[in-house]
N, CA, C and O of each residue as an XYZ file, in Angstrom:
736
protein
N       0.897     -1.162     -0.024
C      -0.055     -0.023     -0.008
C       0.848      1.341      0.136
O       1.607      1.536      1.086
N       0.660      2.207     -0.896
C       1.487      3.423     -0.944
C       1.063      4.498      0.160
O      -0.046      4.621      0.681
N       2.059      5.141      0.355
C       1.729      6.370      1.438
C       1.188      7.547      0.644
O       1.083      7.571     -0.582
N       0.832      8.593      1.545
C       0.136      9.612      0.850
C       1.153     10.433      0.045
O       0.849     10.984     -1.013
N       2.475     10.491      0.641
C       3.625     11.153     -0.271
C       3.860     10.497     -1.630
O       4.130     11.112     -2.661
N       3.701      8.952     -1.487
C       3.949      8.537     -2.623
C       2.822      8.646     -3.655
O       3.099      8.876     -4.832
N       1.568      8.486     -3.246
C       0.576      8.746     -4.204
C       0.599     10.261     -4.661
O       0.349     10.508     -5.841
N       0.882     11.262     -3.797
C       0.957     12.673     -4.428
C       2.304     12.774     -5.420
O       2.350     13.547     -6.377
N       3.183     12.044     -5.111
C       4.387     12.040     -6.213
C       3.802     11.444     -7.405
O       3.857     12.053     -8.473
N       3.235     10.281     -7.309
C       2.841      9.607     -8.653
C       1.810     10.297     -9.454
O       1.737     10.192    -10.679
N       0.881     11.125     -8.603
C      -0.175     11.642     -9.418
C       0.246     12.905    -10.048
O       1.147     13.611     -9.595
N      -0.521     13.198    -11.242
C      -0.151     14.624    -11.623
C      -1.259     15.670    -11.115
O      -2.337     15.944    -11.643
N      -0.708     16.156     -9.986
C      -1.513     17.136     -9.113
C      -2.095     18.361     -9.998
O      -3.267     18.734     -9.950
N      -1.148     18.891    -10.765
C      -1.392     20.094    -11.558
C      -2.470     19.753    -12.556
O      -3.296     20.638    -12.777
N      -2.580     18.680    -13.151
C      -3.485     18.338    -14.016
C      -4.917     18.026    -13.397
O      -5.931     18.331    -14.024
N      -4.968     17.482    -12.295
C      -6.012     17.126    -11.151
C      -6.644     18.446    -10.886
O      -7.865     18.578    -10.968
N      -5.795     19.496    -10.548
C      -6.358     20.729    -10.071
C      -7.055     21.429    -11.187
O      -8.141     21.989    -11.039
N      -6.358     21.375    -12.372
C      -7.060     22.129    -13.650
C      -8.294     21.564    -13.959
O      -9.183     22.317    -14.357
N      -8.545     20.148    -13.825
C      -9.746     19.468    -14.168
C     -10.828     20.042    -13.074
O     -11.944     20.457    -13.384
N     -10.289     19.991    -11.709
C     -11.168     20.427    -10.666
C     -11.679     21.874    -10.849
O     -12.843     22.195    -10.608
N     -10.657     22.788    -11.323
C     -11.082     24.203    -11.487
C     -12.005     24.222    -12.551
O     -12.959     24.993    -12.450
N     -11.888     23.450    -13.645
C     -12.708     23.545    -14.751
C     -14.221     23.122    -14.448
O     -15.165     23.834    -14.791
N     -14.362     22.012    -13.835
C     -15.523     21.481    -13.185
C     -16.356     22.399    -12.254
O     -17.581     22.513    -12.292
N     -15.513     23.032    -11.418
C     -15.910     23.861    -10.346
C     -16.586     25.150    -11.187
O     -17.689     25.577    -10.845
N     -15.965     25.645    -12.134
C     -16.233     26.776    -12.820
C     -17.323     26.660    -13.620
O     -18.038     27.653    -13.758
N     -17.664     25.384    -14.320
C     -18.590     25.209    -15.210
C     -19.052     23.680    -14.917
O     -18.684     22.721    -15.596
N     -19.835     23.616    -13.905
C     -20.313     22.327    -13.467
C     -21.206     21.621    -14.517
O     -21.248     20.397    -14.638
N     -21.919     22.502    -15.269
C     -22.962     21.975    -16.289
C     -22.121     21.213    -17.395
O     -22.774     20.531    -18.185
N     -20.970     21.247    -17.516
C     -20.070     20.582    -18.491
C     -19.591     19.242    -18.015
O     -18.951     18.501    -18.762
N     -19.933     18.879    -16.615
C     -19.215     17.714    -16.300
C     -20.418     16.675    -16.074
O     -21.348     16.877    -15.294
N     -20.254     15.481    -16.908
C     -21.299     14.523    -17.140
C     -20.458     13.196    -16.890
O     -19.773     12.761    -17.815
N     -20.490     12.592    -15.756
C     -19.780     11.195    -15.627
C     -20.304     10.102    -16.379
O     -19.681      9.045    -16.479
N     -21.609     10.330    -17.007
C     -21.991      9.225    -17.916
C     -21.431      9.289    -19.128
O     -21.858      8.384    -19.844
N     -20.607     10.023    -19.687
C     -20.117     10.180    -21.175
C     -18.701     10.459    -20.896
O     -18.282     11.161    -19.976
N     -17.837      9.690    -21.996
C     -16.454     10.040    -21.856
C     -16.327     11.593    -22.452
O     -15.420     12.275    -21.975
N     -16.998     12.058    -23.245
C     -17.163     13.393    -23.850
C     -18.152     13.295    -25.007
O     -18.519     12.311    -25.651
N     -18.512     14.688    -25.103
C     -19.330     15.194    -26.284
C     -19.032     16.562    -26.801
O     -19.065     17.534    -26.046
N     -18.766     16.654    -27.959
C     -18.397     17.847    -28.493
C     -16.900     18.193    -28.108
O     -16.266     17.492    -27.320
N     -16.398     19.282    -28.697
C     -15.017     19.904    -28.239
C     -15.043     20.700    -27.152
O     -15.857     21.614    -27.019
N     -13.981     20.343    -26.147
C     -13.981     21.049    -24.948
C     -14.182     22.517    -25.308
O     -13.576     22.966    -26.281
N     -15.044     23.349    -24.541
C     -15.087     24.640    -24.829
C     -16.280     25.121    -25.522
O     -16.783     26.219    -25.283
N     -16.789     24.174    -26.504
C     -17.779     24.268    -27.249
C     -19.074     24.402    -26.548
O     -19.238     23.818    -25.476
N     -20.080     25.185    -27.115
C     -21.234     25.351    -26.199
C     -21.873     23.834    -26.232
O     -21.918     23.131    -27.242
N     -22.337     23.483    -24.978
C     -22.907     22.220    -24.903
C     -21.996     21.017    -24.799
O     -22.502     19.897    -24.733
N     -20.691     21.177    -24.782
C     -19.789     20.176    -24.484
C     -19.769     19.513    -23.214
O     -19.737     20.299    -22.267
N     -19.777     18.400    -22.943
C     -19.786     17.746    -21.627
C     -18.676     16.684    -21.533
O     -18.350     16.102    -22.567
N     -18.155     16.430    -20.523
C     -17.078     15.329    -20.241
C     -17.237     14.760    -18.965
O     -17.868     15.334    -18.077
N     -16.609     13.478    -18.799
C     -16.329     12.983    -17.525
C     -14.942     13.411    -17.028
O     -14.202     14.099    -17.730
N     -14.606     12.985    -15.790
C     -13.229     13.460    -15.507
C     -12.103     12.797    -16.501
O     -11.104     13.465    -16.767
N     -12.258     11.556    -17.017
C     -11.248     11.172    -17.940
C     -11.311     12.141    -19.155
O     -10.252     12.594    -19.588
N     -12.458     12.471    -19.709
C     -12.434     13.168    -21.021
C     -11.864     14.636    -20.642
O     -11.244     15.270    -21.496
N     -12.069     15.135    -19.428
C     -11.451     16.599    -19.206
C      -9.947     16.378    -19.120
O      -9.160     17.106    -19.725
N      -9.543     15.303    -18.316
C      -8.220     15.083    -18.144
C      -7.351     14.929    -19.546
O      -6.234     15.408    -19.739
N      -8.023     14.257    -20.344
C      -7.440     13.938    -21.799
C      -7.220     15.211    -22.477
O      -6.145     15.551    -22.971
N      -8.396     15.961    -22.475
C      -8.533     17.377    -23.284
C      -7.501     18.227    -22.637
O      -6.708     18.779    -23.399
N      -7.369     18.435    -21.293
C      -6.422     19.491    -20.531
C      -5.010     18.970    -20.903
O      -4.154     19.853    -20.958
N      -4.598     17.690    -21.172
C      -3.510     17.304    -21.553
C      -3.089     17.369    -22.861
O      -1.945     17.023    -23.157
N      -4.032     17.852    -23.850
C      -3.785     18.062    -25.108
C      -4.205     16.931    -26.027
O      -3.752     16.877    -27.171
N      -4.962     16.125    -25.615
C      -5.580     14.993    -26.422
C      -6.941     15.508    -27.190
O      -7.626     16.413    -26.712
N      -7.228     14.931    -28.270
C      -8.408     15.396    -29.099
C      -9.219     14.149    -29.345
O      -8.574     13.102    -29.409
N     -10.566     14.088    -29.496
C     -11.258     13.175    -29.957
C     -10.880     12.590    -31.438
O     -10.275     13.315    -32.228
N     -11.218     11.392    -31.754
C     -10.823     10.850    -32.976
C     -11.883     10.955    -33.921
O     -11.572     11.088    -35.105
N     -13.250     10.912    -33.550
C     -14.175     10.747    -34.590
C     -15.709     11.390    -34.058
O     -16.021     11.644    -32.894
N     -16.448     11.542    -35.148
C     -17.702     12.071    -34.696
C     -18.609     10.819    -34.892
O     -18.319      9.895    -35.652
N     -19.764     10.881    -34.113
C     -20.675      9.946    -34.057
C     -21.543     10.126    -35.299
O     -22.014     11.215    -35.625
N     -21.726      8.976    -35.980
C     -22.521      9.132    -37.263
C     -24.187      9.128    -36.966
O     -24.745      8.668    -35.971
N     -24.676      9.644    -37.890
C     -26.272      9.738    -37.860
C     -26.899     10.918    -36.978
O     -28.097     11.014    -36.710
N     -25.950     11.748    -36.594
C     -26.466     12.965    -35.867
C     -26.575     14.209    -36.870
O     -25.691     14.270    -37.725
N     -27.456     15.106    -36.867
C     -27.791     16.146    -37.580
C     -26.438     17.217    -37.662
O     -25.994     17.790    -38.658
N     -25.960     17.265    -36.257
C     -24.813     18.030    -36.092
C     -23.561     17.216    -35.646
O     -23.661     16.448    -34.689
N     -22.497     17.351    -36.250
C     -21.385     16.408    -35.723
C     -21.119     16.583    -34.114
O     -20.949     17.693    -33.610
N     -21.107     15.656    -33.548
C     -20.783     15.468    -32.183
C     -19.722     14.515    -31.940
O     -19.836     13.309    -32.156
N     -18.574     15.145    -31.436
C     -17.232     14.237    -31.269
C     -17.514     13.323    -30.105
O     -18.146     13.607    -29.088
N     -16.916     12.127    -30.434
C     -16.911     10.968    -29.391
C     -15.591     10.815    -28.866
O     -14.619     10.667    -29.607
N     -15.494     10.852    -27.315
C     -14.218     10.945    -26.702
C     -13.922      9.487    -26.221
O     -13.064      9.199    -25.386
N     -14.594      8.769    -26.742
C     -14.077      7.106    -26.308
C     -12.670      6.815    -26.798
O     -11.970      6.103    -26.078
N     -12.211      7.242    -27.843
C     -10.844      7.226    -28.410
C     -10.325      8.553    -28.583
O     -11.063      9.418    -29.054
N      -9.027      8.843    -28.228
C      -8.352      9.941    -28.442
C      -7.105      9.808    -29.277
O      -6.710      8.723    -29.705
N      -6.406     11.144    -29.522
C      -5.121     11.127    -30.130
C      -4.537     12.346    -30.119
O      -5.244     13.347    -30.008
N      -3.163     12.439    -30.233
C      -2.589     13.784    -30.071
C      -2.803     14.434    -31.473
O      -2.859     13.770    -32.508
N      -2.928     15.932    -31.411
C      -3.041     16.550    -32.643
C      -2.055     16.110    -33.680
O      -0.905     15.807    -33.362
N      -2.469     16.072    -34.867
C      -1.430     15.608    -35.911
C      -1.027     14.094    -35.697
O      -0.217     13.588    -36.474
N      -1.513     13.438    -34.773
C      -1.315     11.993    -34.634
C      -1.955     11.011    -35.415
O      -2.952     11.294    -36.079
N      -1.461      9.868    -35.390
C      -1.964      8.908    -36.208
C      -2.806      7.753    -35.607
O      -3.735      7.151    -36.144
N      -2.211      7.558    -34.226
C      -2.530      6.359    -33.449
C      -3.673      6.933    -32.372
O      -3.481      7.963    -31.726
N      -4.767      6.209    -32.275
C      -5.600      6.479    -31.325
C      -5.589      5.560    -30.141
O      -5.237      4.385    -30.251
N      -6.017      6.157    -28.881
C      -5.971      5.208    -27.817
C      -7.129      5.557    -26.887
O      -7.608      6.690    -26.848
N      -7.572      4.516    -26.121
C      -8.847      4.577    -25.421
C      -8.680      5.734    -24.388
O      -7.626      5.788    -23.756
N      -9.731      6.733    -24.164
C      -9.518      7.814    -23.455
C      -9.286      7.413    -21.862
O      -8.856      8.286    -21.108
N      -9.541      6.239    -21.416
C      -9.503      5.775    -20.079
C      -8.189      5.505    -19.741
O      -7.775      5.754    -18.609
N      -7.341      4.920    -20.787
C      -5.961      4.659    -20.657
C      -5.269      5.933    -20.497
O      -4.522      6.220    -19.562
N      -5.578      6.673    -21.488
C      -4.785      8.008    -21.762
C      -4.969      8.588    -20.225
O      -4.052      8.739    -19.419
N      -6.246      8.851    -20.024
C      -6.465      9.744    -18.610
C      -5.700      9.184    -17.341
O      -5.065      9.871    -16.541
N      -5.869      7.866    -17.302
C      -5.155      7.178    -16.272
C      -3.745      7.395    -16.212
O      -3.209      7.682    -15.142
N      -3.043      7.272    -17.370
C      -1.583      7.604    -17.481
C      -1.326      9.157    -17.067
O      -0.503      9.466    -16.206
N      -2.041     10.003    -17.702
C      -1.986     11.385    -17.618
C      -2.088     11.895    -16.060
O      -1.288     12.667    -15.531
N      -3.199     11.323    -15.453
C      -3.530     11.708    -14.167
C      -2.527     10.859    -13.040
O      -2.557     11.210    -11.861
N      -1.727      9.836    -13.436
C      -1.014      8.911    -12.831
C      -1.828      7.969    -11.714
O      -1.421      7.733    -10.577
N      -2.955      7.532    -12.248
C      -3.727      6.783    -11.356
C      -3.521      5.336    -11.808
O      -3.307      5.060    -12.988
N      -3.596      4.363    -10.774
C      -3.439      2.910    -10.872
C      -4.571      2.380    -11.667
O      -5.577      3.085    -11.749
N      -4.541      1.210    -12.274
C      -5.555      0.654    -13.076
C      -6.827      0.588    -12.205
O      -7.907      0.930    -12.688
N      -6.729      0.178    -11.000
C      -7.878     -0.089    -10.032
C      -8.515      1.407     -9.873
O      -9.676      1.579    -10.243
N      -7.857      2.354     -9.393
C      -8.070      3.881     -9.226
C      -8.923      4.234    -10.354
O     -10.098      4.529    -10.135
N      -8.383      4.236    -11.714
C      -8.890      4.622    -12.770
C     -10.186      3.969    -13.239
O     -11.079      4.611    -13.792
N     -10.240      2.747    -13.008
C     -11.494      1.833    -13.420
C     -12.777      2.279    -12.477
O     -13.950      2.310    -12.851
N     -12.290      2.607    -11.205
C     -13.384      3.143    -10.364
C     -13.977      4.643    -10.565
O     -15.158      4.973    -10.674
N     -12.744      5.502    -10.583
C     -12.852      6.925    -10.871
C     -13.552      7.342    -12.105
O     -14.264      8.345    -12.148
N     -13.337      6.547    -13.114
C     -13.743      6.852    -14.474
C     -15.230      6.143    -14.772
O     -15.848      6.476    -15.783
N     -15.798      5.112    -13.810
C     -16.993      4.531    -14.235
C     -17.946      5.625    -14.238
O     -17.753      6.713    -13.696
N     -18.951      5.289    -14.857
C     -20.399      6.258    -14.982
C     -21.163      6.572    -13.880
O     -21.887      7.554    -13.713
N     -20.888      5.459    -12.992
C     -21.686      5.668    -11.549
C     -20.872      6.429    -10.462
O     -21.369      6.598     -9.348
N     -19.573      6.911    -10.780
C     -18.742      7.473     -9.514
C     -19.315      8.724     -9.186
O     -19.700      9.599     -9.961
N     -19.329      8.708     -7.766
C     -19.689     10.008     -7.045
C     -18.720     10.078     -5.803
O     -18.374      9.052     -5.218
N     -18.341     11.208     -5.464
C     -17.685     11.526     -4.394
C     -18.373     11.419     -3.040
O     -19.598     11.489     -2.947
N     -17.609     11.257     -2.041
C     -18.221     11.211     -0.605
C     -19.070     12.417     -0.523
O     -18.826     13.479     -1.097
N     -20.152     12.157      0.284
C     -21.074     13.507      0.461
C     -22.141     13.614     -0.536
O     -22.960     14.523     -0.403
N     -22.237     12.761     -1.563
C     -23.052     13.045     -2.573
C     -24.624     12.801     -2.240
O     -25.541     13.494     -2.680
N     -24.748     11.758     -1.437
C     -25.948     11.464     -0.897
C     -26.501     12.702     -0.036
O     -27.623     13.136     -0.297
N     -25.862     13.179      0.811
C     -26.113     14.102      1.866
C     -26.434     15.468      0.862
O     -27.380     16.202      1.151
N     -25.673     15.716     -0.196
C     -25.995     16.915     -1.090
C     -27.203     16.641     -1.782
O     -27.948     17.602     -1.976
N     -27.519     15.613     -2.162
C     -28.903     15.283     -2.872
C     -30.007     15.667     -1.899
O     -30.929     16.423     -2.206
N     -29.842     15.046     -0.596
C     -30.950     15.503      0.373
C     -31.193     17.111      0.685
O     -32.266     17.682      0.881
N     -29.941     17.624      0.670
C     -30.106     18.992      0.945
C     -30.504     19.951     -0.324
O     -30.764     21.139     -0.131
N     -30.532     19.439     -1.478
C     -30.904     20.164     -2.539
C     -29.717     20.127     -3.618
O     -28.717     20.839     -3.527
N     -29.952     19.209     -4.651
C     -28.868     19.054     -5.803
C     -28.921     20.140     -6.596
O     -29.978     20.347     -7.192
N     -27.915     20.964     -6.752
C     -27.730     21.931     -7.744
C     -26.355     21.777     -8.707
O     -25.376     21.265     -8.165
N     -26.274     22.087     -9.740
C     -24.924     21.884    -10.591
C     -23.837     22.774     -9.905
O     -22.682     22.392    -10.093
N     -24.008     23.902     -9.138
C     -22.964     24.528     -8.406
C     -22.546     23.501     -7.240
O     -21.333     23.425     -7.049
N     -23.211     22.857     -6.591
C     -23.051     22.151     -5.487
C     -22.238     20.891     -5.877
O     -21.294     20.488     -5.198
N     -22.720     20.221     -7.157
C     -22.143     19.157     -7.760
C     -20.698     19.486     -8.090
O     -19.832     18.677     -7.758
N     -20.384     20.551     -8.684
C     -19.202     21.061     -9.218
C     -18.273     21.266     -7.938
O     -17.151     20.766     -8.008
N     -18.620     21.938     -6.796
C     -17.779     22.076     -5.736
C     -17.342     20.660     -5.272
O     -16.149     20.386     -5.140
N     -18.337     19.764     -5.026
C     -18.081     18.393     -4.447
C     -17.116     17.699     -5.361
O     -16.162     17.089     -4.876
N     -17.319     17.760     -6.731
C     -16.385     16.696     -7.242
C     -15.090     17.636     -7.272
O     -14.085     17.001     -6.951
N     -14.893     18.729     -7.515
C     -13.652     19.520     -7.432
C     -13.000     19.257     -6.172
O     -11.895     18.721     -6.257
N     -13.458     19.527     -4.986
C     -12.766     19.054     -3.834
C     -12.408     17.693     -3.816
O     -11.312     17.473     -3.300
N     -13.092     16.627     -4.278
C     -12.677     15.261     -4.243
C     -11.263     15.182     -5.276
O     -10.299     14.503     -4.923
N     -11.260     15.882     -6.460
C     -10.187     15.975     -7.376
C      -9.061     16.455     -6.530
O      -8.001     15.832     -6.486
N      -9.258     17.502     -5.885
C      -8.059     18.231     -5.361
C      -7.479     17.265     -4.053
O      -6.283     17.097     -3.817
N      -8.428     16.769     -3.393
C      -7.910     15.758     -2.299
C      -6.916     14.710     -2.971
O      -5.804     14.436     -2.521
N      -7.495     14.164     -4.126
C      -6.663     13.238     -4.695
C      -5.485     13.615     -5.150
O      -4.556     12.812     -5.068
N      -5.261     14.997     -5.761
C      -4.066     15.686     -6.039
C      -3.103     15.758     -4.827
O      -1.893     15.771     -5.051
N      -3.508     15.800     -3.724
C      -2.958     15.784     -2.419
C      -2.558     14.611     -1.809
O      -2.064     14.549     -0.683
N      -2.786     13.600     -2.612
C      -2.616     12.199     -2.126
C      -3.497     11.377     -1.366
O      -3.187     10.337     -0.784
N      -4.692     11.951     -1.416
C      -5.752     11.104     -0.693
C      -5.915      9.728     -1.428
O      -5.541      9.607     -2.595
N      -6.504      8.649     -0.699
C      -6.922      7.280     -1.258
C      -8.178      7.562     -1.984
O      -8.747      8.633     -1.774
N      -8.687      6.665     -2.856
C      -9.821      6.577     -3.365
C     -11.046      6.422     -2.347
O     -12.151      6.940     -2.506
N     -10.687      5.688     -1.370
C     -11.606      5.444     -0.268
C     -11.968      6.724      0.490
O     -13.113      6.995      0.855
N     -10.887      7.485      0.694
C     -11.049      8.901      1.477
C     -11.813      9.917      0.732
O     -12.340     10.828      1.370
N     -11.938      9.857     -0.615
C     -12.699     10.847     -1.296
C     -14.006     10.162     -1.621
O     -14.955     10.935     -1.750
N     -14.251      8.899     -1.777
C     -15.501      8.425     -2.244
C     -16.355      7.583     -1.026
O     -17.581      7.477     -1.050
N     -15.624      7.095     -0.126
C     -16.358      6.287      0.839
C     -16.500      4.687      0.375
O     -17.281      3.867      0.858
N     -15.557      4.476     -0.666
C     -15.454      3.110     -1.231
C     -13.881      2.750     -1.131
O     -12.992      3.563     -1.386
N     -13.674      1.460     -0.736
C     -12.383      0.694     -0.888
C     -12.254      0.154     -1.974
O     -13.230     -0.495     -2.350
N     -11.289      0.192     -2.699
C     -10.702     -0.668     -3.761
C      -9.745     -1.699     -3.336
O      -8.584     -1.435     -3.022
N     -10.295     -2.971     -3.331
C      -9.188     -4.092     -2.701
C      -9.033     -4.985     -4.033
O      -9.775     -5.092     -5.009
N      -7.842     -5.567     -3.728
C      -7.438     -6.469     -4.778
C      -7.385     -7.886     -4.087
O      -6.701     -8.045     -3.077
N      -8.053     -8.824     -4.595
C      -7.945    -10.286     -3.967
C      -7.553    -11.074     -4.862
O      -7.693    -10.805     -6.055
N      -6.987    -12.199     -4.421
C      -6.459    -13.239     -5.542
C      -7.369    -14.420     -5.464
O      -7.477    -15.143     -4.474
N      -7.950    -14.542     -6.476
C      -8.934    -15.603     -6.632
C      -8.277    -16.704     -7.566
O      -8.125    -16.446     -8.760
N      -7.916    -17.827     -7.088
C      -7.161    -18.891     -7.973
C      -6.027    -18.377     -8.773
O      -5.832    -18.785     -9.918
N      -5.302    -17.527     -8.223
C      -4.087    -17.190     -8.864
C      -4.350    -15.968     -9.917
O      -3.474    -15.563    -10.681
N      -5.564    -15.480     -9.858
C      -5.909    -14.301    -10.674
C      -6.443    -13.081     -9.908
O      -7.243    -13.313     -9.002
N      -6.134    -11.940    -10.137
C      -6.462    -10.702     -9.272
C      -7.935    -10.374     -9.682
O      -8.347    -10.345    -10.841
N      -8.621    -10.146     -8.618
C      -9.988     -9.593     -9.030
C     -10.030     -8.137     -8.086
O      -9.821     -8.202     -6.874
N     -10.270     -7.053     -8.649
C     -10.459     -5.900     -8.117
C     -11.869     -5.729     -7.474
O     -12.832     -5.958     -8.206
N     -12.093     -5.354     -6.191
C     -13.492     -5.430     -5.569
C     -13.590     -3.967     -5.205
O     -12.614     -3.232     -5.053
N     -14.825     -3.618     -5.083
C     -15.099     -2.115     -4.510
C     -16.065     -2.407     -3.335
O     -17.148     -2.965     -3.508
N     -15.588     -1.980     -2.083
C     -16.498     -2.291     -1.035
C     -16.872     -0.843     -0.196
O     -16.018     -0.041      0.183
N     -18.110     -0.721     -0.030
C     -18.666      0.477      0.597
C     -18.244      0.556      1.913
O     -18.233     -0.444      2.631
N     -17.886      1.679      2.309
C     -17.474      1.982      3.794
C     -18.548      2.828      4.433
O     -18.750      4.015      4.175
N     -19.132      2.177      5.190
C     -20.253      2.913      6.030
C     -19.906      3.891      6.975
O     -18.721      4.063      7.260
N     -20.902      4.628      7.554
C     -20.654      5.504      8.541
C     -19.760      5.093      9.786
O     -20.084      4.184     10.550
N     -18.746      5.758      9.901
C     -17.893      5.360     11.079
C     -16.833      4.197     10.752
O     -16.010      3.860     11.603
N     -16.882      3.663      9.622
C     -16.076      2.619      9.295
C     -14.778      3.071      8.662
O     -14.810      3.760      7.643
N     -13.859      2.781      9.116
C     -12.456      3.286      8.616
C     -11.845      2.306      7.469
O     -12.390      1.227      7.236
N     -10.837      2.680      6.856
C     -10.237      1.796      5.863
C      -9.548      0.737      6.735
O      -8.823      1.033      7.685
N      -9.823     -0.516      6.349
C      -9.181     -1.416      6.981
C      -7.592     -1.504      6.861
O      -7.029     -1.403      5.772
N      -6.917     -1.699      8.058
C      -5.334     -1.739      7.878
C      -5.119     -3.128      7.349
O      -5.798     -4.123      7.601
N      -4.031     -3.033      6.550
C      -3.466     -4.174      5.914
C      -2.741     -5.120      6.846
O      -1.860     -4.696      7.593
N      -3.093     -6.382      6.815
C      -2.434     -7.305      7.613
C      -1.186     -7.840      7.155
O      -1.035     -7.997      5.944
N      -0.283     -8.139      7.945
C       1.151     -8.541      7.349
C       0.899    -10.103      7.073
O       0.330    -10.827      7.890
N       1.377    -10.536      5.850
C       1.573    -11.879      5.594
C       2.381    -12.612      6.326
O       3.494    -12.190      6.639
N       1.892    -13.921      6.733
C       2.765    -14.826      7.488
C       3.909    -15.322      6.718
O       4.718    -16.090      7.238
């Protein structure tokens, strides 16, 4: 298990903070249910954390979705400007942010929400509140927080018959992240 300092060193804090600033300033552009729609900055463009990260790092979408009256860019695959090779946006964003595969798989999922989401919904969900909550979670990740600390969920890796399986475990109120036991 890595320490907070090791996570902070591994992660691209500058990029995480830039995405946090963008989401906080324009919460209506954040949509965790899509990699990205449109070109970033265009009217009506929306992205998830991975899409924003790739765009801020200089990547562009590779294709427009067919069958639409207006061309809408699809961010599932991205490439560098003037590039010829496209890559999955989730792989690009994970590398740009410095997330592990397990962190990226959870944080880039369509259902991801930061800790405090349920309480915010009960108090009255507004785009501004959503943007602040997501931005705060990204800034905490930039500072070396664990996924469990910013989401209330623990990602654990278990060995099942010689193959690793990532599990997501909900941490209830008052439950702390379990300490790792030393192996005998």
